[in-house]
C-alpha positions in Angstrom: 89.7 78.4 87.9 88.0 77.0 91.4 89.9 79.4 93.9 88.5 77.3 96.9 89.8 74.1 95.2 93.0 75.8 94.8 93.3 77.1 98.2 92.3 73.7 99.7 95.2 71.9 97.6 97.5 74.8 98.8 96.8 74.3 102.5 97.3 70.6 102.0 100.6 71.2 100.4 101.8 73.9 103.3 100.8 71.5 106.0 103.7 69.0 106.0 106.2 71.6 105.2 105.0 73.8 108.4 105.3 70.4 110.4 108.7 69.6 108.9 110.1 73.2 109.8 108.8 72.8 113.2 110.3 69.5 113.7 113.9 69.8 112.3 114.6 73.4 113.7 116.4 73.1 117.0 114.6 73.7 120.2 116.7 76.8 121.0 115.4 78.6 117.8 112.1 77.8 119.0 112.5 79.6 122.1 113.1 83.1 119.7 111.0 85.6 119.2 107.8 84.9 116.7 109.4 87.5 114.3 112.9 86.1 114.2 111.1 82.6 113.6 108.9 84.4 110.7 112.4 85.5 109.1 113.7 81.9 109.0 110.2 80.2 108.2 108.5 82.4 105.6 111.6 82.3 102.8 111.3 78.5 103.2 107.4 78.3 102.9 107.5 80.8 99.7 110.1 78.7 98.3 108.1 75.3 98.9 104.9 76.9 97.9 106.5 78.5 94.4 108.6 75.9 93.3 107.0 72.7 94.5 103.1 72.8 95.4 102.0 75.2 93.0 103.5 73.7 90.0 102.6 69.8 91.4 98.8 71.2 91.7 98.8 72.6 88.4 100.3 69.5 86.8 98.3 67.0 88.6 95.2 68.6 89.4 94.1 71.2 86.8 91.4 69.8 85.7 89.6 69.3 89.2 90.5 73.1 89.8 89.1 74.3 86.5 92.5 75.0 84.7 92.8 74.9 81.0 95.7 72.7 79.5 98.2 74.5 77.9 97.7 72.8 74.7 94.1 74.2 74.5 95.2 77.9 74.6 
């Protein structure tokens, strides 16, 4: 697997979620300390990356990042 390509695709997948979180969270929440924002944002990002971005990359970009298809193994 080409880890650099996979990392680039994960970054592209994470960017819209970060922007959406920052857009939809109320301004009063953004005034909180960083550790409180992290408690809220990290679980959202982990779920997004684990259940949405990573499976999409593995399904649609498998040949580009060098994954073998499941039928070949």
